[in-house]
Residue frames as qw, qx, qy, qz and C-alpha x, y, z in Angstrom:
[[0.610, -0.197, 0.125, 0.757, 15.85, 166.45, 64.64],
 [0.159, 0.877, 0.160, -0.424, 15.80, 170.20, 63.91],
 [0.636, 0.770, -0.033, 0.044, 17.18, 171.77, 60.78],
 [0.013, 0.838, -0.539, 0.086, 20.63, 172.51, 62.19],
 [0.616, -0.343, 0.706, -0.070, 21.13, 169.02, 63.57],
 [0.837, 0.405, 0.367, -0.028, 19.99, 167.48, 60.30],
 [0.470, 0.852, -0.220, 0.063, 22.39, 169.62, 58.28],
 [0.236, -0.721, 0.644, -0.098, 25.26, 168.78, 60.62],
 [0.762, -0.098, 0.637, -0.063, 24.58, 165.06, 60.37],
 [0.773, 0.606, 0.188, 0.017, 24.33, 165.16, 56.59],
 [0.229, 0.888, -0.394, 0.066, 27.59, 167.12, 56.38],
 [0.468, -0.537, 0.698, -0.072, 29.36, 164.54, 58.54],
 [0.816, 0.172, 0.551, -0.009, 28.14, 161.66, 56.43],
 [0.610, 0.792, -0.003, 0.012, 29.08, 163.48, 53.22],
 [0.023, -0.826, 0.562, -0.040, 32.62, 164.03, 54.47],
 [0.643, -0.275, 0.714, -0.039, 32.94, 160.35, 55.36],
 [0.802, 0.463, 0.377, -0.009, 31.71, 159.32, 51.91],
 [0.390, 0.890, -0.237, 0.020, 34.11, 161.73, 50.23],
 [0.319, -0.676, 0.664, -0.032, 36.94, 160.32, 52.31],
 [0.778, 0.002, 0.628, -0.004, 36.15, 156.75, 51.25],
 [0.705, 0.694, 0.143, 0.028, 36.17, 157.75, 47.59],
 [0.148, 0.893, -0.421, 0.057, 39.51, 159.50, 47.95],
 [0.561, -0.502, 0.657, -0.034, 41.04, 156.53, 49.74],
 [0.776, 0.168, 0.595, 0.126, 40.42, 154.28, 46.75],
 [0.459, 0.865, -0.002, -0.202, 41.29, 156.85, 44.12],
 [0.349, 0.763, -0.543, 0.040, 45.03, 156.15, 44.06],
 [0.937, -0.314, 0.138, -0.066, 45.65, 152.54, 45.11],
 [0.833, 0.380, -0.160, 0.369, 48.99, 152.50, 43.33],
 [0.073, -0.863, 0.326, -0.379, 50.49, 154.94, 45.84],
 [0.803, 0.004, -0.509, 0.311, 53.35, 153.39, 47.79],
 [0.561, -0.809, -0.130, 0.115, 54.32, 154.05, 51.38],
 [0.712, -0.161, 0.088, 0.678, 57.92, 154.60, 50.31],
 [0.244, 0.639, 0.235, 0.690, 56.90, 158.01, 49.02],
 [0.445, -0.854, -0.270, 0.005, 56.41, 159.31, 52.54],
 [0.334, 0.617, -0.341, 0.626, 58.79, 162.09, 53.51],
 [0.716, -0.561, -0.390, 0.147, 59.89, 161.54, 57.11],
 [0.034, 0.817, -0.294, 0.495, 61.71, 163.51, 59.74],
 [0.439, 0.047, -0.732, 0.519, 63.74, 162.85, 62.87],
 [0.393, -0.698, -0.598, -0.003, 61.63, 163.12, 65.98],
 [0.416, -0.647, -0.192, 0.609, 63.80, 165.92, 67.36],
 [0.394, 0.391, 0.352, 0.754, 63.74, 168.05, 64.21],
 [0.084, -0.702, -0.320, 0.631, 63.34, 171.80, 64.67],
 [0.445, 0.872, 0.197, 0.051, 62.82, 174.73, 62.36],
 [0.633, 0.558, -0.138, 0.518, 65.72, 176.69, 60.94],
 [0.135, -0.787, 0.284, -0.531, 66.16, 178.79, 64.06],
 [0.443, 0.094, -0.822, 0.344, 66.36, 175.73, 66.31],
 [0.042, 0.213, 0.655, -0.724, 63.64, 177.18, 68.52],
 [0.069, -0.431, -0.735, -0.519, 60.14, 176.66, 67.20],
 [0.247, -0.704, -0.610, 0.268, 58.56, 178.43, 70.20],
 [0.195, -0.708, -0.079, 0.675, 60.08, 181.83, 69.46],
 [0.319, 0.042, 0.565, 0.760, 60.44, 182.06, 65.69],
 [0.365, 0.479, 0.121, -0.789, 58.38, 184.70, 63.86],
 [0.617, 0.314, 0.714, 0.108, 56.29, 182.78, 61.36],
 [0.399, 0.881, 0.137, -0.216, 55.87, 185.85, 59.17],
 [0.097, 0.821, -0.523, -0.206, 59.61, 185.80, 58.48],
 [0.629, -0.185, 0.752, 0.064, 59.85, 182.01, 58.11],
 [0.191, 0.361, -0.626, -0.664, 60.47, 180.84, 54.54],
 [0.049, 0.217, 0.971, 0.083, 57.80, 178.11, 54.90],
 [0.110, 0.705, 0.623, -0.320, 55.07, 180.74, 55.21],
 [0.169, 0.175, 0.326, 0.913, 53.78, 183.55, 53.01],
 [0.286, 0.159, 0.253, -0.910, 51.07, 186.16, 53.21],
 [0.052, 0.330, 0.923, 0.188, 47.52, 184.92, 52.72],
 [0.359, 0.219, 0.146, -0.895, 44.36, 186.68, 51.57],
 [0.428, 0.009, -0.716, -0.551, 41.14, 185.17, 50.35],
 [0.787, -0.259, -0.016, -0.560, 39.06, 182.35, 51.77],
 [0.106, -0.306, 0.927, -0.189, 39.57, 179.29, 53.98],
 [0.771, -0.016, -0.310, -0.556, 37.48, 176.26, 53.05],
 [0.911, -0.100, -0.394, -0.076, 36.79, 172.95, 54.82],
 [0.059, -0.633, 0.608, -0.475, 38.50, 173.54, 58.16],
 [0.871, -0.189, -0.444, -0.098, 39.11, 170.29, 60.06],
 [0.751, -0.432, -0.290, 0.407, 40.81, 171.47, 63.20],
 [0.149, 0.853, -0.159, 0.475, 42.66, 174.36, 64.83],
 [0.790, -0.539, -0.162, 0.245, 45.20, 174.86, 67.57],
 [0.076, -0.940, 0.333, 0.004, 48.32, 176.55, 68.88],
 [0.936, 0.242, -0.183, 0.179, 51.11, 174.50, 67.29],
 [0.715, 0.182, -0.304, 0.603, 54.39, 174.10, 69.16],
 [0.381, -0.655, -0.359, 0.545, 53.46, 176.59, 71.89],
 [0.268, 0.205, 0.279, 0.899, 53.64, 179.23, 69.17],
 [0.119, 0.496, 0.429, -0.745, 51.64, 182.37, 69.94],
 [0.332, 0.256, -0.450, -0.788, 49.65, 181.90, 66.72],
 [0.717, 0.172, 0.527, -0.423, 46.52, 180.00, 65.69],
 [0.001, 0.232, -0.842, -0.486, 46.87, 177.25, 63.07],
 [0.723, 0.285, 0.261, -0.573, 43.90, 176.15, 60.98],
 [0.358, -0.105, 0.875, 0.309, 43.89, 172.84, 59.09],
 [0.568, 0.510, 0.029, -0.646, 42.20, 173.34, 55.73],
 [0.897, 0.291, 0.333, -0.012, 41.74, 171.19, 52.64],
 [0.664, 0.665, -0.070, 0.334, 44.60, 173.00, 50.91],
 [0.561, 0.276, -0.408, 0.666, 47.18, 173.28, 53.66],
 [0.416, -0.540, -0.502, 0.533, 47.71, 175.13, 56.93],
 [0.059, 0.765, 0.144, 0.625, 46.56, 178.69, 57.45],
 [0.539, -0.287, -0.476, 0.633, 47.89, 180.74, 60.37],
 [0.111, -0.901, -0.185, -0.376, 46.68, 183.85, 62.20],
 [0.685, -0.242, -0.257, 0.638, 49.61, 185.57, 63.92],
 [0.250, -0.418, -0.135, 0.863, 49.63, 189.07, 65.40],
 [0.368, 0.672, 0.219, -0.604, 46.73, 190.22, 63.23],
 [0.291, 0.560, -0.578, -0.517, 48.27, 188.81, 60.04],
 [0.927, 0.145, 0.267, -0.218, 47.16, 185.82, 57.96],
 [0.002, -0.583, 0.762, 0.281, 49.76, 183.40, 56.58],
 [0.955, 0.155, 0.063, -0.244, 49.71, 180.15, 54.63],
 [0.663, -0.343, 0.580, 0.324, 52.23, 177.40, 53.98],
 [0.400, 0.686, -0.340, -0.504, 53.90, 177.55, 50.57],
 [0.474, 0.281, -0.810, -0.201, 54.44, 173.79, 50.17],
 [0.169, -0.128, -0.948, 0.237, 53.08, 170.52, 51.61],
 [0.411, -0.028, 0.093, -0.906, 49.61, 171.99, 51.25],
 [0.170, -0.097, -0.978, -0.069, 47.86, 168.81, 52.30],
 [0.556, -0.426, -0.325, -0.635, 44.19, 168.17, 53.01],
 [0.136, 0.187, -0.804, 0.548, 44.50, 167.81, 56.77],
 [0.678, -0.430, -0.307, -0.511, 41.77, 166.05, 58.77],
 [0.841, -0.437, -0.288, 0.135, 41.75, 164.90, 62.38],
 [0.408, 0.585, -0.277, 0.644, 44.21, 167.74, 63.04],
 [0.649, -0.719, -0.228, 0.097, 45.60, 168.18, 66.57],
 [0.217, 0.792, -0.360, 0.442, 48.12, 170.77, 67.75],
 [0.833, -0.404, -0.272, 0.262, 50.61, 169.74, 70.44],
 [0.383, -0.874, 0.100, 0.282, 53.33, 171.45, 72.46],
 [0.425, -0.464, 0.552, 0.548, 56.00, 170.48, 69.93],
 [0.024, 0.129, -0.695, -0.707, 54.06, 170.40, 66.65],
 [0.683, 0.133, 0.112, -0.709, 50.95, 168.66, 65.34],
 [0.328, 0.032, 0.939, 0.099, 49.41, 165.30, 64.46],
 [0.541, 0.396, -0.014, -0.742, 47.04, 164.84, 61.55],
 [0.570, 0.205, 0.776, 0.174, 45.43, 162.51, 59.08],
 [0.384, 0.726, 0.045, -0.569, 43.98, 163.34, 55.67],
 [0.806, 0.456, 0.316, 0.206, 45.10, 163.31, 52.06],
 [0.534, -0.220, 0.225, 0.785, 48.14, 164.64, 50.18],
 [0.253, 0.800, 0.058, -0.540, 48.04, 167.98, 48.42],
 [0.770, 0.635, 0.054, 0.027, 48.87, 168.34, 44.74],
 [0.270, 0.819, -0.460, 0.212, 52.41, 169.41, 45.65],
 [0.537, -0.535, 0.604, -0.247, 53.05, 166.48, 48.01],
 [0.495, 0.312, -0.795, -0.161, 54.56, 163.03, 47.57],
 [0.389, -0.166, 0.743, -0.518, 52.76, 161.63, 50.59],
 [0.041, -0.174, -0.957, -0.228, 50.65, 158.47, 50.10],
 [0.462, -0.126, -0.073, -0.875, 46.86, 158.69, 49.83],
 [0.310, -0.914, -0.071, -0.254, 45.42, 158.63, 52.43],
 [0.253, 0.681, -0.535, 0.432, 48.28, 159.74, 54.64],
 [0.683, -0.264, -0.639, 0.236, 47.27, 157.65, 57.68],
 [0.438, -0.880, -0.131, 0.130, 48.59, 159.39, 60.79],
 [0.592, 0.482, -0.139, 0.630, 51.42, 161.88, 60.42],
 [0.489, -0.776, -0.178, 0.355, 53.37, 163.94, 62.94],
 [0.494, 0.631, -0.029, 0.597, 55.35, 167.14, 62.32],
 [0.524, -0.657, -0.228, 0.491, 57.59, 169.17, 64.63],
 [0.302, -0.233, 0.228, 0.896, 58.50, 171.83, 62.06],
 [0.349, 0.443, 0.142, -0.814, 55.05, 173.26, 61.21],
 [0.789, 0.437, 0.379, -0.207, 54.46, 170.68, 58.46],
 [0.246, 0.746, -0.527, -0.324, 57.58, 171.19, 56.37],
 [0.368, 0.236, -0.895, -0.090, 58.32, 167.50, 56.88],
 [0.776, -0.261, 0.094, -0.567, 56.05, 164.77, 58.21],
 [0.037, -0.314, 0.938, -0.141, 56.82, 161.56, 60.06],
 [0.676, -0.134, -0.538, -0.486, 54.56, 158.59, 59.38],
 [0.363, -0.284, 0.717, -0.523, 53.00, 156.93, 62.45],
 [0.265, 0.097, 0.959, 0.019, 51.26, 154.27, 60.38],
 [0.443, 0.563, 0.633, -0.293, 48.10, 153.50, 58.39],
 [0.098, 0.481, -0.419, -0.763, 49.43, 154.95, 55.11],
 [0.332, 0.077, -0.714, -0.611, 47.10, 154.16, 52.16],
 [0.206, -0.273, -0.932, 0.119, 44.71, 152.60, 54.70],
 [0.206, -0.723, -0.632, 0.187, 42.79, 155.20, 56.68],
 [0.058, 0.479, -0.004, 0.876, 41.81, 158.85, 56.80],
 [0.327, -0.430, -0.720, 0.436, 41.01, 159.43, 60.49],
 [0.133, -0.658, -0.218, -0.709, 38.34, 162.10, 60.96],
 [0.667, -0.696, -0.052, -0.263, 37.78, 161.15, 64.60],
 [0.777, 0.066, -0.338, 0.527, 41.19, 161.47, 66.24],
 [0.282, -0.933, 0.058, -0.217, 42.44, 163.40, 69.28],
 [0.724, 0.194, -0.388, 0.536, 45.92, 163.89, 70.73],
 [0.509, -0.775, -0.244, 0.284, 46.90, 165.19, 74.17],
 [0.230, 0.954, -0.121, 0.150, 48.70, 168.54, 73.92],
 [0.158, -0.774, 0.596, -0.147, 51.56, 167.55, 76.26],
 [0.658, -0.263, 0.700, -0.093, 51.28, 163.78, 76.70],
 [0.302, 0.421, -0.649, -0.557, 50.75, 163.08, 72.97],
 [0.390, 0.130, 0.901, -0.141, 48.40, 160.18, 73.66],
 [0.297, 0.066, -0.551, -0.777, 46.36, 159.41, 70.54],
 [0.427, 0.276, 0.751, -0.421, 42.67, 158.48, 70.82],
 [0.284, 0.293, -0.514, -0.754, 41.08, 157.44, 67.55],
 [0.693, 0.256, 0.614, -0.278, 38.30, 155.55, 65.84],
 [0.102, -0.184, 0.735, 0.645, 38.75, 154.03, 62.39],
 [0.612, 0.259, 0.025, -0.747, 35.75, 154.26, 60.04],
 [0.912, 0.225, -0.241, -0.246, 36.57, 150.80, 58.67],
 [0.913, -0.312, 0.199, 0.175, 38.69, 147.74, 59.43],
 [0.372, 0.822, -0.430, 0.037, 42.41, 148.16, 58.83],
 [0.673, 0.306, -0.635, 0.223, 45.61, 146.28, 59.60],
 [0.176, 0.154, -0.692, 0.683, 45.38, 147.12, 63.32],
 [0.303, 0.081, 0.442, -0.840, 41.85, 148.23, 64.16],
 [0.192, 0.464, 0.864, 0.031, 38.32, 146.90, 63.93],
 [0.008, -0.492, -0.399, -0.774, 35.71, 149.08, 62.23],
 [0.388, -0.682, -0.171, -0.596, 34.09, 151.72, 64.49],
 [0.781, -0.459, -0.331, 0.265, 36.11, 150.64, 67.54],
 [0.105, -0.963, 0.165, -0.185, 38.12, 152.97, 69.79],
 [0.871, 0.026, -0.193, 0.451, 41.87, 152.75, 70.35],
 [0.221, -0.958, 0.176, 0.041, 44.56, 154.62, 72.27],
 [0.826, 0.263, -0.183, 0.465, 48.31, 154.79, 71.70],
 [0.442, -0.878, 0.032, 0.182, 50.79, 156.21, 74.21],
 [0.574, -0.436, 0.456, 0.522, 53.88, 155.75, 72.02],
 [0.224, 0.579, -0.356, -0.698, 53.19, 157.55, 68.72],
 [0.807, 0.333, -0.150, -0.464, 51.36, 154.63, 67.18],
 [0.188, 0.428, -0.884, 0.011, 53.96, 151.93, 67.85],
 [0.106, -0.198, -0.960, 0.168, 51.35, 150.09, 69.94],
 [0.422, -0.268, -0.196, -0.844, 47.58, 150.40, 70.08],
 [0.034, 0.139, 0.902, -0.406, 45.16, 149.31, 72.79],
 [0.296, -0.452, -0.603, -0.586, 41.46, 148.85, 72.14],
 [0.100, 0.029, 0.591, -0.800, 39.22, 150.49, 74.75],
 [0.113, 0.424, 0.897, -0.052, 35.60, 149.57, 75.40],
 [0.113, -0.111, -0.149, -0.976, 34.07, 153.08, 75.33],
 [0.176, -0.481, -0.858, 0.041, 31.08, 151.72, 77.26],
 [0.041, -0.716, -0.462, 0.522, 28.31, 154.32, 77.50],
 [0.010, 0.477, -0.300, -0.826, 29.47, 156.30, 74.48],
 [0.430, 0.431, 0.781, 0.141, 26.83, 156.28, 71.77],
 [0.305, 0.868, 0.262, -0.292, 25.28, 158.27, 68.95],
 [0.643, 0.648, 0.070, 0.403, 26.82, 160.02, 65.98],
 [0.595, -0.539, -0.043, 0.595, 30.17, 161.46, 67.09],
 [0.317, 0.936, 0.074, 0.131, 31.36, 164.93, 66.09],
 [0.260, 0.769, -0.451, 0.370, 34.62, 165.38, 67.99],
 [0.867, -0.308, -0.309, 0.242, 37.08, 163.84, 70.45],
 [0.023, 0.857, -0.342, 0.386, 39.57, 165.29, 72.96],
 [0.812, -0.134, -0.433, 0.366, 42.41, 164.04, 75.15],
 [0.423, -0.898, -0.020, 0.118, 43.49, 165.80, 78.34],
 [0.369, 0.840, -0.373, 0.138, 46.90, 167.50, 77.85],
 [0.029, 0.578, -0.756, 0.304, 48.64, 165.63, 80.70],
 [0.548, -0.116, 0.726, -0.400, 46.31, 163.01, 82.21],
 [0.185, 0.148, -0.844, -0.482, 46.02, 160.08, 79.80],
 [0.068, 0.305, 0.926, -0.213, 42.94, 158.78, 81.62],
 [0.240, 0.616, 0.397, -0.637, 40.73, 161.78, 80.86],
 [0.160, 0.128, 0.691, 0.693, 39.03, 161.81, 77.44],
 [0.353, 0.475, 0.386, -0.708, 35.94, 163.55, 76.05],
 [0.207, 0.230, 0.781, 0.542, 33.60, 163.26, 73.10],
 [0.368, 0.305, 0.104, -0.872, 30.98, 165.48, 71.49],
 [0.124, 0.194, 0.942, 0.243, 28.02, 163.50, 70.18],
 [0.212, -0.385, -0.501, -0.745, 24.57, 164.10, 68.78],
 [0.562, -0.640, -0.489, -0.187, 23.03, 163.52, 72.22],
 [0.450, -0.891, 0.030, -0.050, 25.48, 165.52, 74.33],
 [0.205, 0.744, -0.583, 0.252, 28.96, 165.75, 75.84],
 [0.953, -0.233, -0.191, 0.025, 30.65, 162.63, 77.20],
 [0.026, 0.786, -0.568, 0.244, 33.71, 162.25, 79.44],
 [0.933, -0.087, -0.336, 0.097, 35.86, 159.32, 80.52],
 [0.278, -0.832, 0.435, -0.204, 38.22, 159.18, 83.50],
 [0.760, -0.300, 0.574, 0.059, 39.59, 155.68, 82.80],
 [0.153, -0.408, 0.680, 0.590, 41.25, 156.10, 79.39],
 [0.470, 0.203, -0.464, -0.723, 38.07, 155.43, 77.44],
 [0.080, -0.081, -0.992, 0.055, 36.85, 152.22, 79.03],
 [0.025, -0.675, -0.730, 0.100, 33.63, 153.92, 80.20],
 [0.088, 0.271, 0.138, 0.948, 32.05, 157.28, 79.39],
 [0.016, -0.559, -0.655, 0.509, 29.62, 159.42, 81.36],
 [0.143, 0.658, 0.468, 0.572, 27.06, 161.67, 79.68],
 [0.268, -0.195, -0.344, 0.878, 27.56, 165.17, 81.12],
 [0.272, 0.198, -0.007, -0.942, 24.74, 166.99, 79.34],
 [0.281, 0.384, 0.880, 0.013, 21.18, 166.13, 78.29],
 [0.296, 0.798, 0.469, -0.236, 18.74, 167.60, 75.80],
 [0.173, 0.875, -0.252, -0.376, 21.43, 169.16, 73.64],
 [0.893, 0.395, -0.042, 0.212, 23.72, 168.19, 70.81],
 [0.573, -0.612, 0.251, 0.483, 27.42, 168.25, 71.65],
 [0.586, 0.810, 0.018, 0.016, 29.37, 170.17, 69.01],
 [0.491, 0.647, -0.442, 0.382, 32.98, 170.43, 70.25],
 [0.793, -0.596, -0.053, 0.113, 35.33, 169.39, 73.07],
 [0.492, 0.626, -0.345, 0.497, 38.72, 170.75, 74.18],
 [0.746, -0.552, -0.281, 0.246, 40.79, 170.32, 77.35],
 [0.109, 0.794, -0.417, 0.429, 43.04, 172.64, 79.32],
 [0.296, 0.256, -0.823, 0.411, 44.93, 171.41, 82.37],
 [0.096, 0.114, 0.750, -0.645, 42.04, 171.96, 84.78],
 [0.491, 0.400, 0.285, -0.719, 38.98, 172.34, 82.56],
 [0.383, 0.297, 0.799, 0.354, 36.88, 170.91, 79.75],
 [0.231, 0.409, -0.076, -0.879, 35.72, 173.48, 77.20],
 [0.286, 0.263, 0.893, 0.228, 32.73, 172.30, 75.22],
 [0.300, 0.110, -0.222, -0.921, 30.19, 173.56, 72.72],
 [0.218, 0.326, 0.914, -0.107, 26.58, 172.46, 72.43],
 [0.234, -0.036, -0.356, -0.904, 23.39, 173.31, 70.54],
 [0.120, 0.388, 0.875, -0.261, 19.72, 173.12, 71.55],
 [0.207, 0.841, 0.477, 0.148, 18.24, 175.62, 69.09],
 [0.009, 0.971, -0.200, 0.130, 20.79, 178.13, 70.35],
 [0.730, 0.309, -0.464, 0.394, 24.55, 177.61, 70.65],
 [0.534, -0.828, 0.130, -0.107, 26.35, 177.63, 73.99],
 [0.594, 0.500, -0.483, 0.405, 29.99, 177.48, 75.04],
 [0.717, -0.665, 0.009, -0.209, 30.88, 176.15, 78.50],
 [0.328, 0.510, -0.707, 0.364, 33.98, 175.69, 80.66],
 [0.856, -0.430, -0.188, -0.215, 33.63, 172.84, 83.17],
 [0.151, -0.708, 0.639, -0.262, 36.09, 172.60, 86.06],
 [0.716, 0.140, -0.680, -0.078, 37.47, 169.06, 86.24],
 [0.193, 0.145, -0.772, 0.588, 37.92, 169.16, 90.02],
 [0.215, 0.227, 0.643, -0.700, 34.54, 170.34, 91.28],
 [0.214, 0.431, 0.818, 0.315, 32.44, 170.10, 88.07],
 [0.095, 0.736, 0.289, -0.605, 31.39, 173.75, 88.35],
 [0.501, 0.434, 0.539, 0.520, 30.49, 175.28, 85.01],
 [0.015, -0.629, -0.033, 0.776, 30.84, 178.76, 83.53],
 [0.586, 0.624, 0.489, 0.170, 29.13, 179.74, 80.29],
 [0.330, -0.280, 0.259, 0.864, 31.20, 181.89, 77.96],
 [0.408, 0.711, 0.249, -0.515, 29.24, 184.56, 76.10],
 [0.573, 0.181, 0.611, 0.515, 29.27, 183.87, 72.37],
 [0.075, 0.223, -0.248, -0.940, 28.99, 186.42, 69.55],
 [0.656, 0.351, 0.216, -0.632, 25.67, 186.71, 67.74],
 [0.040, -0.196, 0.913, 0.356, 25.17, 183.48, 65.77],
 [0.711, 0.201, 0.087, -0.668, 22.19, 182.25, 63.72],
 [0.976, 0.146, 0.049, -0.156, 21.61, 178.49, 63.24],
 [0.559, 0.584, -0.505, 0.302, 25.27, 177.91, 63.99],
 [0.792, -0.608, 0.062, -0.016, 27.47, 176.52, 66.77],
 [0.151, -0.772, 0.612, 0.080, 31.09, 176.01, 67.83],
 [0.942, 0.262, -0.190, -0.089, 32.70, 173.21, 65.78],
 [0.784, 0.083, -0.304, 0.534, 36.39, 173.52, 66.77],
 [0.242, -0.939, 0.058, -0.237, 37.90, 175.56, 69.59],
 [0.775, 0.034, -0.332, 0.537, 41.26, 176.07, 71.29],
 [0.355, -0.933, -0.028, 0.056, 42.74, 178.15, 74.10],
 [0.435, 0.732, -0.401, 0.336, 46.14, 179.79, 73.77],
 [0.826, -0.300, -0.377, 0.291, 48.43, 177.92, 76.21],
 [0.440, 0.097, -0.217, 0.866, 50.32, 181.19, 76.78],
 [0.204, -0.060, 0.142, -0.967, 47.17, 183.22, 77.47],
 [0.078, 0.305, 0.937, -0.153, 44.11, 181.50, 78.95],
 [0.276, 0.598, 0.340, -0.671, 41.93, 184.50, 78.05],
 [0.310, 0.457, -0.500, -0.668, 42.55, 183.99, 74.32],
 [0.591, 0.192, 0.775, -0.116, 40.07, 181.57, 72.77],
 [0.269, 0.344, -0.521, -0.734, 39.61, 180.89, 69.06],
 [0.565, 0.201, 0.779, -0.182, 36.79, 178.93, 67.48],
 [0.162, 0.092, -0.665, -0.723, 35.47, 177.88, 64.08],
 [0.599, 0.186, 0.433, -0.648, 31.71, 177.52, 63.58],
 [0.601, 0.256, 0.751, 0.096, 29.78, 175.06, 61.43],
 [0.457, 0.850, 0.257, -0.054, 29.09, 177.93, 59.02],
 [0.740, 0.251, 0.044, 0.623, 32.86, 178.42, 58.64],
 [0.078, -0.926, 0.057, -0.364, 32.99, 181.64, 60.66],
 [0.699, 0.003, -0.433, 0.569, 36.14, 182.21, 62.73],
 [0.297, -0.889, -0.044, -0.346, 36.08, 184.21, 65.96],
 [0.631, 0.064, -0.493, 0.596, 38.73, 185.07, 68.53],
 [0.392, -0.885, -0.105, -0.230, 38.53, 186.65, 71.98],
 [0.513, 0.346, -0.503, 0.603, 41.45, 187.90, 74.07],
 [0.213, -0.329, 0.433, -0.812, 39.32, 188.76, 77.11],
 [0.105, 0.088, 0.951, -0.276, 37.58, 185.44, 77.86],
 [0.049, 0.511, 0.820, 0.253, 34.51, 186.21, 75.80],
 [0.018, -0.644, -0.324, 0.692, 33.85, 189.77, 76.88],
 [0.435, 0.717, -0.142, -0.525, 34.31, 190.72, 73.23],
 [0.782, 0.100, 0.566, 0.241, 34.89, 188.76, 70.03],
 [0.118, 0.620, -0.414, -0.656, 36.74, 189.62, 66.84],
 [0.855, 0.405, 0.287, -0.149, 35.41, 188.15, 63.58],
 [0.346, -0.512, 0.615, 0.490, 38.44, 186.80, 61.69],
 [0.051, 0.053, -0.799, -0.597, 36.53, 185.15, 58.84],
 [0.591, 0.263, 0.330, -0.688, 32.92, 185.14, 57.65],
 [0.903, 0.342, 0.180, -0.187, 31.88, 181.95, 55.81],
 [0.864, -0.007, 0.232, 0.447, 35.61, 181.37, 55.37],
 [0.412, 0.740, 0.088, 0.525, 36.28, 184.79, 53.82],
 [0.537, -0.189, -0.332, 0.752, 38.96, 186.67, 55.73],
 [0.084, -0.929, -0.359, -0.035, 37.84, 189.94, 57.32]]
């Protein structure tokens, strides 16, 4: 294993260990502290897709540094990029950085959807959520969160949610009230019911998961030995790449966008119909790779990614040029 792969593996194990310590830190927390919301809740304007976040009273200007990013995406079809950090959500909108001014939770397993986001993690110092938070859903940018289960039980690092179909695909790091340890499960009804899937063929240390936005059968995983894909809801997986480490996976309606590393990083779009691949030119990167990535659902040429070294880049011309938004987490 080369230096980069070794560092990545150690970082993953360290995060898991930290999570386990946090989960046992506050056993007295009760699930009745969870603040919930109605499933059809909206922001103050009643239209989360058009509101200007800069003028929203849940957000304020942000300068400084973003640490420990555990996901990114375009929440609620908003034309803005949300980043899940250890101290709440950070947002890049129209060249301006914003942060949430309350419910600044340590979000992990973060997934943006067409009406909001799903996440796991731990409560922030200003939150009354249980620790860990299990799986939570929000349709108002995180002002309020609806519990989908596993409070005080699990912090899901490996969790994916379909952007439009909202199917959840997750693996628990340990046995809980519903799941076996290190087994894979899907839920099509916001966690009311879970089905174990075999995940035959999927192996190695996993880095990321993805669910197709509309087709519940199509799933993907980034692992230490490559990129995997399933077309039967996770019962079996096929290895798509060889000789490289998979670093990230993300679906659009007709494509799989994935990152990999073989001494040099690469970023590839694979057509789901004919399996043709196009490599997207990356900015200059040294011993680094794409860790999280997302495409703006309103503009397929806009792609944002976070690297393992905590650099943030965005392109609005499909990789012809890249803008550095943050260097080692420090905003540019």
